[in-house]
C-alpha positions, 0 to 999 in steps of 0.5 A: 510521482507525477500527477495525471489529471485524467480520471480513470473511470472516464477512460472507459470505452463505450458505445456513442452517447453512452456513459457506462460508469456514472461516478459519484466520486467525481460526477462532473469528471473533473480532475482531482483537486491534487495538482502537484506532484507527490511521492510514495515512501515504502516502509515495509523493511522498517516499520513494517518489520516492527509488527509483533507477528512478522518474521524478519526476512532474510537479506536475500528476500529484502533485496528482492522486495527492493528490486520490486520496489524499483520495478513498480516505481516506488521512489523512496524506501525506508531501508532500516533502523541500523541503530537497533543492532548488528543484524539491522546494521548489516541488512541496511548497509547491504541494501544501501550497497545494492541501490548503488551497485544496481543503480536502482531508482530508489532513494533511501532513508533510515529511521533513528531516534533523536540521539547520536548513537542512533544517527552514527550508524546511518552516517557510517552506512551512507560513507561505506555505500557512497550513497546519500541516505536521509535520516528520519530522526523521530521524537515523541511530541504528545503531552501523554508521552511527555508526561510518561517520560517526564519530558518538557519542551525545553528537553524536546528542543535540546534533543531536536537541535542536537540531532538535526545539527549533527546530521546536517554537519555530516551533509545528510538530509533530515526528515524530522519526525514528530511521533504522535503528531496527531495527539500533539499540542499546536504550540509544541509542534510549531516550536519543534518543527521550527527548531528542527528547520532552523537546524537544517531539517528540510523535511518534516513528517506528521506521524499518526503514530497510534491511528488516532486521526479522522479524515477531518483531523488529518486536513486540520493538522496538514493545514496547520503544519503547512502554515507552520512551515510557510512561516519559516520562508524555507523549502520544507517538504511534508510527509504523512505517516498513517497507522491502522488502529481505527482502520482509517489509514487508507482514507487518512492518507488520501486526504493527507494528499488532497490537503497538500502533503508532499510524501505518504508512507505505506507498508506491504499488506499494511504490516507494521507496529501493532495493527500496522501502516497504510497498505502501500499495495492498496494505496498504489491501487487507488492512486491508479484509479484515481488517475494519479499514477501512470506506471505498470502495476502488474508486478504488484501481486508478486510484491505482495506475495513476497512480502506475505512469504518473507514475513510469514503474514497470510493474505486474508481471502477477502483482502482487496485486490490481492486476496484469493476471493477478490476477483472470484464469484460463485453467485449465479446473478454476478456470474451471468452478468460477467458472462454476457459482458464477455460475449460482447467481445470486450474484455474491459467490459467483463473486468468492470461489470461486477468490479469496482477494480479492474483486475487486468490493471494489476495482472489479475483476472476475474474467476467464476466458481460453482457453489450453492449460490450458482446457476447454470450459467456458472456451470457452462462457463467453467466447462467452456473455459476448460473446453469440456463438452456442454452436456445438460446431464453433467450440468445438472449433476454438477448444480446438484452437488453444488446446491447441496454443498456448504462451500464452493466446489473445488476443481477436483470435485467438479471434474469428479462429477464430469468423470463419473457422468462419463463412465455412467454414459459409457456403461449405458451405451 
């Protein structure tokens, strides 16, 4: 992803000499501190499918997701764990072939344990598809994992050397992944990363496997790994892979970028092992608003909807940006402000007056509904949008029904009030 120094909120159109948004996130409107390119990797089709609640999509659905990644300019994707079984192998091969056949602008990688039995299927798929596939070779590195497995550093170094050397011998790139990095000892990490790099790995991945890290911990760890990499004198890239166990995945991913990692991972709707990964859809939203991304993201709702359908993961109504309630209000004060903004003749203003995320950037729009906390402005706006006559008696009837309702009125409920009023009026005449 190319870095854009333009700060999004500084681009708001405004009357002369008047700032419409004072940005405490960046009060001096300086470019964000990140000044080098970075990439985003989509883990939906691998770690995302390790969620205990998801349905494994059909290959047709996986192919559609791959094409949407291409349209959204997501440059890298984990296309599977082919060592997990015949179906995983077959789907991974088909996805790799699709990238070649359709010339998709996606660089794939596959996950594998640091054992030949997992790595060989990736090599085989790469050769059959005629496509270089990065091997994401992972190995548990934390003391708690070592204790449970009866491993010591010598065993970890042996697995690392054998696996990375095997990948290198077959001329595929290696991303060496230390599982549970955020709970691993610095001496262990230093030894493992240096061994992997010595054997040919040119990318290492910091993995917050159990969602342990805080933003401060991310900074400390990234700075440490950057120092280790620098000491090797070789051009090695660094990835960040975050999980949501403490609901810090998004914050941690953004901090990892600011701290200097070269690539960050995420999955659609944040699905993944246990409570999941960094939500890649919301990561794209945040990076767009920060000014890091320039691409069109109006297909992002389609991507989210497909992940939801293909994986049988319902989208919570209050899910940011893509949930049903994200740009929907029935509160009188909020609706009145949006309506006043629209009347100034500037759509961008109505899209921001009560929204920290402009809906239009993502192919969506603000919606005003009618409910117990609504006022006349809600009703008038609702009727005008549908080109229905504005009648005080109808407005009063709708408001009366809304005030006595426990929920927002449905379209059918409101139209029934309008029809009833018309019939009553006709009889009266």
